[in-house]
C-alpha positions, 0 to 999 in steps of 0.5 A: 500500500502507498503512503499519502506522505508527502515526501517533505512535510508542511514548512518542510520544503528541503526534500527528506533525502537532504535533511538526512545527508546533512544530518549525517555530515553535520554528526561526522557520520559516512553513509557510503554504499554500505554503511547502516544509517539506520540510526539517524533516521527519524520517524516517519522519515523512511514514508517520506523518503520512499515517496522520495526516491519513488518519483525520482524511479517515474523520472528516469522510466520517462528518461527511458522513454517509457509512456509510465502514464499509459503502460499497464505493466510500468503504472505504479514500477516506481512505487515498487521501486522504491519499497523493494529498494528500502525494504528488501534489496538494500534495507541493511542502509535503513533498518537496524539489525536484528536483534540477537540474543547472545548466551554466555559458553558456560560448558567453555565450548572450544571446538569449531564449527561451521554454519553453511551454505547461508543464501546471500543476496546483494547488489554490486555498487557498480551497477546495482545488479544482483549479487547472488552466492552462498556463504559459510562462516566457522566458528571457534567460541569463545565466552559468548555464543550465539543461536545457529539462525541468528548467522543467517540473520545477520548474514541477509543484513550486512548482504542487503547492501550495495557492495563489492563482495570484499568489502561484504565479508570484512563487514560481516566479521566485524558484525559477528565478532561484535555479536559473540567475540569468538576465540576464532572466525572465518567466513568463505564467499561464493557469489555470482555476480550478474554485472559479468553474467547480465551484461559486460563480458556475460560469462554466465559460469564465472563466479568469485570467491573469497574469505577472511581468517581472525584469531585462531584460525590466522594464527593456527593453519591447521585450524584454516584447513579443517575449516575449509576442509569442512566447507568442501565436504559440505559442497561434496554433499550438497553436490556443488 
């Protein structure tokens, strides 16, 4: 359902996007494509931003010489695109991190475990086309632990932004370390980039693989090797 709030409230002629940007600049807060700005949005501004973005998308469609006034297929495309960007594919920019409860590692577990494959969906910050792939996370527990499903929630929140894959993996690692402070952390991501599949060189089979290892996984080669072997076994079992 489309919001009826104007992009600028009465007495506020400045577009909401500019007000948000000026607030961020005044606070010295970065707002790069893969930054989260949820803490700096005021009540009602997401509704206003949705209307503003929809208006800009309508301008884009008109500039592409599409008759949105008479074309039944694109009549409400601008509103759909605005909702999609703000609340789905880029929600990691505008929505707060999902609530993640952590628990004491009462039994002092220190054996590594892996979680995956976790589906990740992002968009290339160069062309705003999809990045789709899988993520594996290896943990050597520290003082606190989080539930297995929470890794998927955090990964989805981090990847739901415009990204380059190398930075997305680092941001995910930072968030997981902050949440459960593991003794060791390893993350592997394998993804296909539609900026290569759909356009440009149009290579349908090419994928990008990258990883980050921290703590004991970085300092103990045997732990690092164990993580990658577990991932390999999981891939083999799933027929990847």
